[in-house]
KEKEZA-668748 format. One record per residue: residue in three letters; x, y, z of N, C-alpha, C, O in turn. Coordinates in steps of 0.1 Angstrom, whole numbers, plus 5000, padded with zeros to 4 digits. Layout:
N
fikol: ALA, nxx: X, nyy: Y, nzz: Z, caxx: X, cayy: Y, cazz: Z, cxx: X, cyy: Y, czz: Z, oxx: X, oyy: Y, ozz: Z
...
END
This chain:
88
fikol: LYS, nxx: 2740, nyy: 9865, nzz: 2489, caxx: 2742, cayy: 9853, cazz: 2495, cxx: 2748, cyy: 9844, czz: 2486, oxx: 2744, oyy: 9841, ozz: 2475
fikol: GLU, nxx: 2760, nyy: 9838, nzz: 2492, caxx: 2767, cayy: 9828, cazz: 2483, cxx: 2761, cyy: 9814, czz: 2479, oxx: 2756, oyy: 9808, ozz: 2489
fikol: SER, nxx: 2761, nyy: 9809, nzz: 2468, caxx: 2754, cayy: 9797, cazz: 2465, cxx: 2762, cyy: 9785, czz: 2469, oxx: 2774, oyy: 9786, ozz: 2469
fikol: PRO, nxx: 2756, nyy: 9775, nzz: 2473, caxx: 2764, cayy: 9764, cazz: 2478, cxx: 2773, cyy: 9758, czz: 2467, oxx: 2769, oyy: 9760, ozz: 2455
fikol: LYS, nxx: 2784, nyy: 9751, nzz: 2469, caxx: 2793, cayy: 9744, cazz: 2461, cxx: 2787, cyy: 9732, czz: 2457, oxx: 2781, oyy: 9724, ozz: 2464
fikol: PHE, nxx: 2788, nyy: 9731, nzz: 2444, caxx: 2785, cayy: 9717, cazz: 2440, cxx: 2796, cyy: 9712, czz: 2428, oxx: 2802, oyy: 9719, ozz: 2420
fikol: SER, nxx: 2796, nyy: 9697, nzz: 2430, caxx: 2805, cayy: 9692, cazz: 2420, cxx: 2795, cyy: 9680, czz: 2414, oxx: 2788, oyy: 9674, ozz: 2421
fikol: ILE, nxx: 2796, nyy: 9678, nzz: 2401, caxx: 2789, cayy: 9669, cazz: 2394, cxx: 2800, cyy: 9657, czz: 2389, oxx: 2811, oyy: 9660, ozz: 2384
fikol: PHE, nxx: 2797, nyy: 9645, nzz: 2390, caxx: 2806, cayy: 9636, cazz: 2385, cxx: 2797, cyy: 9626, czz: 2375, oxx: 2785, oyy: 9624, ozz: 2377
fikol: LEU, nxx: 2803, nyy: 9621, nzz: 2368, caxx: 2796, cayy: 9612, cazz: 2355, cxx: 2802, cyy: 9600, czz: 2357, oxx: 2814, oyy: 9599, ozz: 2357
fikol: ALA, nxx: 2794, nyy: 9590, nzz: 2360, caxx: 2796, cayy: 9577, cazz: 2364, cxx: 2789, cyy: 9568, czz: 2353, oxx: 2778, oyy: 9571, ozz: 2349
fikol: CYS, nxx: 2797, nyy: 9560, nzz: 2350, caxx: 2793, cayy: 9550, cazz: 2337, cxx: 2798, cyy: 9536, czz: 2338, oxx: 2810, oyy: 9535, ozz: 2340
fikol: ASN, nxx: 2790, nyy: 9525, nzz: 2336, caxx: 2795, cayy: 9514, cazz: 2332, cxx: 2790, cyy: 9510, czz: 2319, oxx: 2779, oyy: 9506, ozz: 2317
fikol: LEU, nxx: 2799, nyy: 9511, nzz: 2310, caxx: 2797, cayy: 9509, cazz: 2296, cxx: 2787, cyy: 9497, czz: 2293, oxx: 2776, oyy: 9499, ozz: 2287
fikol: SER, nxx: 2791, nyy: 9484, nzz: 2297, caxx: 2782, cayy: 9474, cazz: 2296, cxx: 2768, cyy: 9475, czz: 2300, oxx: 2758, oyy: 9472, ozz: 2293
fikol: TYR, nxx: 2767, nyy: 9482, nzz: 2313, caxx: 2753, cayy: 9484, cazz: 2316, cxx: 2745, cyy: 9494, czz: 2306, oxx: 2734, oyy: 9492, ozz: 2303
fikol: GLY, nxx: 2751, nyy: 9503, nzz: 2302, caxx: 2746, cayy: 9513, cazz: 2293, cxx: 2742, cyy: 9507, czz: 2279, oxx: 2731, oyy: 9510, ozz: 2274
fikol: GLU, nxx: 2751, nyy: 9500, nzz: 2275, caxx: 2750, cayy: 9493, cazz: 2260, cxx: 2738, cyy: 9484, czz: 2260, oxx: 2730, oyy: 9484, ozz: 2251
fikol: ALA, nxx: 2736, nyy: 9476, nzz: 2274, caxx: 2725, cayy: 9468, cazz: 2272, cxx: 2714, cyy: 9473, czz: 2273, oxx: 2704, oyy: 9468, ozz: 2266
fikol: ILE, nxx: 2713, nyy: 9485, nzz: 2282, caxx: 2698, cayy: 9490, cazz: 2282, cxx: 2695, cyy: 9500, czz: 2269, oxx: 2684, oyy: 9501, ozz: 2265
fikol: LEU, nxx: 2704, nyy: 9506, nzz: 2265, caxx: 2703, cayy: 9517, cazz: 2255, cxx: 2700, cyy: 9507, czz: 2240, oxx: 2694, oyy: 9512, ozz: 2230
fikol: LYS, nxx: 2704, nyy: 9494, nzz: 2239, caxx: 2701, cayy: 9487, cazz: 2227, cxx: 2684, cyy: 9488, czz: 2228, oxx: 2678, oyy: 9492, ozz: 2218
fikol: ASP, nxx: 2677, nyy: 9483, nzz: 2240, caxx: 2664, cayy: 9480, cazz: 2238, cxx: 2656, cyy: 9494, czz: 2242, oxx: 2644, oyy: 9494, ozz: 2239
fikol: VAL, nxx: 2661, nyy: 9504, nzz: 2248, caxx: 2654, cayy: 9515, cazz: 2252, cxx: 2662, cyy: 9528, czz: 2250, oxx: 2667, oyy: 9534, ozz: 2259
fikol: PRO, nxx: 2664, nyy: 9532, nzz: 2236, caxx: 2672, cayy: 9543, cazz: 2232, cxx: 2669, cyy: 9556, czz: 2240, oxx: 2678, oyy: 9563, ozz: 2244
fikol: GLN, nxx: 2657, nyy: 9558, nzz: 2242, caxx: 2653, cayy: 9570, cazz: 2250, cxx: 2660, cyy: 9572, czz: 2264, oxx: 2661, oyy: 9583, ozz: 2268
fikol: PHE, nxx: 2664, nyy: 9560, nzz: 2270, caxx: 2672, cayy: 9563, cazz: 2283, cxx: 2685, cyy: 9570, czz: 2281, oxx: 2691, oyy: 9575, ozz: 2291
fikol: GLY, nxx: 2689, nyy: 9572, nzz: 2270, caxx: 2702, cayy: 9579, cazz: 2266, cxx: 2703, cyy: 9593, czz: 2273, oxx: 2714, oyy: 9599, ozz: 2274
fikol: THR, nxx: 2691, nyy: 9598, nzz: 2277, caxx: 2692, cayy: 9612, cazz: 2285, cxx: 2697, cyy: 9610, czz: 2297, oxx: 2703, oyy: 9619, ozz: 2303
fikol: LEU, nxx: 2695, nyy: 9598, nzz: 2302, caxx: 2700, cayy: 9594, cazz: 2318, cxx: 2714, cyy: 9590, czz: 2318, oxx: 2719, oyy: 9587, ozz: 2328
fikol: ALA, nxx: 2721, nyy: 9589, nzz: 2307, caxx: 2735, cayy: 9584, cazz: 2306, cxx: 2743, cyy: 9594, czz: 2305, oxx: 2737, oyy: 9604, ozz: 2300
fikol: PRO, nxx: 2756, nyy: 9596, nzz: 2308, caxx: 2759, cayy: 9584, cazz: 2319, cxx: 2753, cyy: 9588, czz: 2333, oxx: 2749, oyy: 9600, ozz: 2334
fikol: CYS, nxx: 2752, nyy: 9580, nzz: 2343, caxx: 2747, cayy: 9584, cazz: 2356, cxx: 2754, cyy: 9597, czz: 2362, oxx: 2766, oyy: 9599, ozz: 2362
fikol: ARG, nxx: 2746, nyy: 9606, nzz: 2368, caxx: 2754, cayy: 9618, cazz: 2374, cxx: 2754, cyy: 9617, czz: 2389, oxx: 2742, oyy: 9617, ozz: 2393
fikol: VAL, nxx: 2763, nyy: 9615, nzz: 2396, caxx: 2764, cayy: 9618, cazz: 2410, cxx: 2769, cyy: 9631, czz: 2413, oxx: 2778, oyy: 9636, ozz: 2406
fikol: TYR, nxx: 2764, nyy: 9636, nzz: 2423, caxx: 2767, cayy: 9651, cazz: 2426, cxx: 2770, cyy: 9652, czz: 2441, oxx: 2764, oyy: 9644, ozz: 2449
fikol: THR, nxx: 2780, nyy: 9662, nzz: 2445, caxx: 2781, cayy: 9664, cazz: 2458, cxx: 2778, cyy: 9680, czz: 2461, oxx: 2778, oyy: 9689, ozz: 2452
fikol: TYR, nxx: 2774, nyy: 9682, nzz: 2472, caxx: 2771, cayy: 9699, cazz: 2475, cxx: 2774, cyy: 9701, czz: 2488, oxx: 2774, oyy: 9692, ozz: 2496
fikol: GLU, nxx: 2776, nyy: 9713, nzz: 2491, caxx: 2779, cayy: 9717, cazz: 2505, cxx: 2768, cyy: 9722, czz: 2512, oxx: 2763, oyy: 9732, ozz: 2508
fikol: LYS, nxx: 2764, nyy: 9715, nzz: 2523, caxx: 2752, cayy: 9719, cazz: 2529, cxx: 2753, cyy: 9731, czz: 2537, oxx: 2764, oyy: 9735, ozz: 2539
fikol: SER, nxx: 2743, nyy: 9736, nzz: 2543, caxx: 2744, cayy: 9749, cazz: 2551, cxx: 2752, cyy: 9749, czz: 2563, oxx: 2756, oyy: 9759, ozz: 2567
fikol: ASN, nxx: 2755, nyy: 9737, nzz: 2569, caxx: 2760, cayy: 9733, cazz: 2581, cxx: 2778, cyy: 9729, czz: 2577, oxx: 2786, oyy: 9725, ozz: 2586
fikol: GLY, nxx: 2780, nyy: 9731, nzz: 2565, caxx: 2793, cayy: 9728, cazz: 2562, cxx: 2799, cyy: 9711, czz: 2558, oxx: 2810, oyy: 9707, ozz: 2554
fikol: THR, nxx: 2786, nyy: 9705, nzz: 2561, caxx: 2790, cayy: 9691, cazz: 2557, cxx: 2788, cyy: 9691, czz: 2540, oxx: 2784, oyy: 9700, ozz: 2533
fikol: VAL, nxx: 2791, nyy: 9677, nzz: 2537, caxx: 2789, cayy: 9676, cazz: 2522, cxx: 2777, cyy: 9664, czz: 2520, oxx: 2777, oyy: 9654, ozz: 2526
fikol: GLY, nxx: 2768, nyy: 9669, nzz: 2511, caxx: 2759, cayy: 9659, cazz: 2509, cxx: 2761, cyy: 9652, czz: 2495, oxx: 2769, oyy: 9658, ozz: 2487
fikol: VAL, nxx: 2755, nyy: 9641, nzz: 2492, caxx: 2759, cayy: 9632, cazz: 2480, cxx: 2745, cyy: 9630, czz: 2475, oxx: 2735, oyy: 9630, ozz: 2483
fikol: GLY, nxx: 2745, nyy: 9630, nzz: 2462, caxx: 2731, cayy: 9625, cazz: 2456, cxx: 2731, cyy: 9619, czz: 2443, oxx: 2742, oyy: 9619, ozz: 2437
fikol: TYR, nxx: 2722, nyy: 9613, nzz: 2437, caxx: 2721, cayy: 9608, cazz: 2423, cxx: 2706, cyy: 9605, czz: 2421, oxx: 2698, oyy: 9605, ozz: 2431
fikol: ILE, nxx: 2704, nyy: 9601, nzz: 2408, caxx: 2692, cayy: 9597, cazz: 2404, cxx: 2684, cyy: 9586, czz: 2412, oxx: 2690, oyy: 9576, ozz: 2417
fikol: ASN, nxx: 2672, nyy: 9589, nzz: 2414, caxx: 2664, cayy: 9580, cazz: 2423, cxx: 2660, cyy: 9567, czz: 2413, oxx: 2650, oyy: 9566, ozz: 2407
fikol: ILE, nxx: 2670, nyy: 9557, nzz: 2414, caxx: 2667, cayy: 9545, cazz: 2403, cxx: 2654, cyy: 9536, czz: 2406, oxx: 2647, oyy: 9532, ozz: 2397
fikol: PRO, nxx: 2653, nyy: 9535, nzz: 2422, caxx: 2640, cayy: 9527, cazz: 2424, cxx: 2628, cyy: 9534, czz: 2419, oxx: 2619, oyy: 9527, ozz: 2415
fikol: PHE, nxx: 2627, nyy: 9549, nzz: 2419, caxx: 2615, cayy: 9556, cazz: 2413, cxx: 2615, cyy: 9556, czz: 2398, oxx: 2604, oyy: 9554, ozz: 2392
fikol: LEU, nxx: 2627, nyy: 9556, nzz: 2392, caxx: 2628, cayy: 9556, cazz: 2376, cxx: 2621, cyy: 9541, czz: 2372, oxx: 2613, oyy: 9540, ozz: 2363
fikol: LEU, nxx: 2626, nyy: 9532, nzz: 2380, caxx: 2621, cayy: 9519, cazz: 2377, cxx: 2606, cyy: 9515, czz: 2378, oxx: 2600, oyy: 9507, ozz: 2370
fikol: GLN, nxx: 2601, nyy: 9524, nzz: 2390, caxx: 2587, cayy: 9522, cazz: 2390, cxx: 2579, cyy: 9531, czz: 2382, oxx: 2567, oyy: 9528, ozz: 2380
fikol: THR, nxx: 2583, nyy: 9540, nzz: 2376, caxx: 2579, cayy: 9550, cazz: 2368, cxx: 2578, cyy: 9541, czz: 2353, oxx: 2568, oyy: 9540, ozz: 2347
fikol: TYR, nxx: 2591, nyy: 9537, nzz: 2348, caxx: 2592, cayy: 9533, cazz: 2334, cxx: 2592, cyy: 9517, czz: 2334, oxx: 2595, oyy: 9511, ozz: 2324
fikol: SER, nxx: 2587, nyy: 9511, nzz: 2345, caxx: 2589, cayy: 9495, cazz: 2343, cxx: 2581, cyy: 9488, czz: 2332, oxx: 2585, oyy: 9478, ozz: 2328
fikol: LYS, nxx: 2571, nyy: 9493, nzz: 2327, caxx: 2565, cayy: 9489, cazz: 2315, cxx: 2573, cyy: 9489, czz: 2304, oxx: 2569, oyy: 9481, ozz: 2295
fikol: HIS, nxx: 2583, nyy: 9497, nzz: 2302, caxx: 2590, cayy: 9499, cazz: 2290, cxx: 2603, cyy: 9488, czz: 2291, oxx: 2610, oyy: 9485, ozz: 2281
fikol: LEU, nxx: 2605, nyy: 9482, nzz: 2303, caxx: 2618, cayy: 9476, cazz: 2304, cxx: 2613, cyy: 9459, czz: 2306, oxx: 2603, oyy: 9455, ozz: 2312
fikol: LYS, nxx: 2623, nyy: 9453, nzz: 2300, caxx: 2623, cayy: 9439, cazz: 2303, cxx: 2628, cyy: 9434, czz: 2318, oxx: 2636, oyy: 9441, ozz: 2322
fikol: GLU, nxx: 2626, nyy: 9425, nzz: 2324, caxx: 2632, cayy: 9422, cazz: 2335, cxx: 2647, cyy: 9422, czz: 2336, oxx: 2652, oyy: 9426, ozz: 2346
fikol: ASP, nxx: 2653, nyy: 9417, nzz: 2327, caxx: 2667, cayy: 9415, cazz: 2328, cxx: 2674, cyy: 9431, czz: 2326, oxx: 2685, oyy: 9434, ozz: 2331
fikol: LYS, nxx: 2665, nyy: 9441, nzz: 2319, caxx: 2672, cayy: 9453, cazz: 2319, cxx: 2668, cyy: 9460, czz: 2333, oxx: 2676, oyy: 9469, ozz: 2337
fikol: ALA, nxx: 2657, nyy: 9458, nzz: 2339, caxx: 2653, cayy: 9464, cazz: 2352, cxx: 2664, cyy: 9460, czz: 2362, oxx: 2668, oyy: 9467, ozz: 2371
fikol: ASN, nxx: 2669, nyy: 9446, nzz: 2359, caxx: 2679, cayy: 9441, cazz: 2370, cxx: 2691, cyy: 9450, czz: 2368, oxx: 2698, oyy: 9454, ozz: 2378
fikol: ILE, nxx: 2694, nyy: 9452, nzz: 2355, caxx: 2706, cayy: 9460, cazz: 2352, cxx: 2707, cyy: 9476, czz: 2361, oxx: 2716, oyy: 9481, ozz: 2368
fikol: PHE, nxx: 2694, nyy: 9482, nzz: 2359, caxx: 2693, cayy: 9493, cazz: 2368, cxx: 2695, cyy: 9491, czz: 2382, oxx: 2702, oyy: 9500, ozz: 2388
fikol: ARG, nxx: 2689, nyy: 9480, nzz: 2389, caxx: 2692, cayy: 9478, cazz: 2403, cxx: 2707, cyy: 9475, czz: 2405, oxx: 2713, oyy: 9480, ozz: 2415
fikol: LYS, nxx: 2714, nyy: 9468, nzz: 2396, caxx: 2727, cayy: 9465, cazz: 2399, cxx: 2735, cyy: 9479, czz: 2399, oxx: 2743, oyy: 9481, ozz: 2408
fikol: ALA, nxx: 2732, nyy: 9487, nzz: 2390, caxx: 2738, cayy: 9501, cazz: 2389, cxx: 2735, cyy: 9508, czz: 2403, oxx: 2744, oyy: 9515, ozz: 2409
fikol: ASP, nxx: 2721, nyy: 9507, nzz: 2408, caxx: 2719, cayy: 9514, cazz: 2421, cxx: 2727, cyy: 9510, czz: 2431, oxx: 2731, oyy: 9518, ozz: 2440
fikol: GLN, nxx: 2731, nyy: 9495, nzz: 2431, caxx: 2736, cayy: 9490, cazz: 2441, cxx: 2753, cyy: 9494, czz: 2439, oxx: 2760, oyy: 9495, ozz: 2449
fikol: ASP, nxx: 2757, nyy: 9495, nzz: 2429, caxx: 2771, cayy: 9498, cazz: 2426, cxx: 2774, cyy: 9513, czz: 2430, oxx: 2785, oyy: 9518, ozz: 2435
fikol: ILE, nxx: 2763, nyy: 9521, nzz: 2427, caxx: 2765, cayy: 9536, cazz: 2432, cxx: 2765, cyy: 9537, czz: 2446, oxx: 2773, oyy: 9545, ozz: 2451
fikol: LYS, nxx: 2756, nyy: 9531, nzz: 2455, caxx: 2755, cayy: 9532, cazz: 2467, cxx: 2767, cyy: 9525, czz: 2473, oxx: 2771, oyy: 9531, ozz: 2483
fikol: SER, nxx: 2773, nyy: 9517, nzz: 2469, caxx: 2785, cayy: 9510, cazz: 2474, cxx: 2797, cyy: 9519, czz: 2472, oxx: 2806, oyy: 9520, ozz: 2481
fikol: ALA, nxx: 2799, nyy: 9524, nzz: 2460, caxx: 2809, cayy: 9536, cazz: 2458, cxx: 2806, cyy: 9548, czz: 2467, oxx: 2816, oyy: 9553, ozz: 2471
fikol: ILE, nxx: 2794, nyy: 9554, nzz: 2471, caxx: 2795, cayy: 9565, cazz: 2479, cxx: 2797, cyy: 9561, czz: 2492, oxx: 2802, oyy: 9569, ozz: 2500
fikol: LYS, nxx: 2794, nyy: 9547, nzz: 2496, caxx: 2799, cayy: 9542, cazz: 2510, cxx: 2814, cyy: 9542, czz: 2511, oxx: 2819, oyy: 9546, ozz: 2522
fikol: GLU, nxx: 2822, nyy: 9538, nzz: 2501, caxx: 2835, cayy: 9535, cazz: 2501, cxx: 2841, cyy: 9550, czz: 2502, oxx: 2852, oyy: 9551, ozz: 2507
fikol: ALA, nxx: 2836, nyy: 9559, nzz: 2496, caxx: 2842, cayy: 9573, cazz: 2495, cxx: 2840, cyy: 9578, czz: 2509, oxx: 2848, oyy: 9586, ozz: 2514
fikol: ARG, nxx: 2831, nyy: 9575, nzz: 2516, caxx: 2827, cayy: 9580, cazz: 2529, cxx: 2836, cyy: 9573, czz: 2541, oxx: 2837, oyy: 9577, ozz: 2553
fikol: GLY, nxx: 2842, nyy: 9563, nzz: 2536, caxx: 2851, cayy: 9554, cazz: 2545, cxx: 2843, cyy: 9545, czz: 2553, oxx: 2848, oyy: 9541, ozz: 2563
fikol: GLU, nxx: 2830, nyy: 9541, nzz: 2548, caxx: 2822, cayy: 9531, cazz: 2555, cxx: 2824, cyy: 9519, czz: 2550, oxx: 2818, oyy: 9510, ozz: 2555
END
């Protein structure tokens, strides 16, 4: 059986990354954000990326509110870029 086709894109806003990594360098493993596309069994293309709201819920005790807001903004930016790529 042929494996589905995947592409992985690295998406980074350096100002976001710098602000977060100064306070929480352990989040460096998440940088840059990865957005991936994959071919679904019906031939359409799926798009995914890390679940930022879940990440915030899980690690909120390690983040100041201003840093959590950066993650929220990044989530909005990625969603907007995906919509734009879809032509929405």
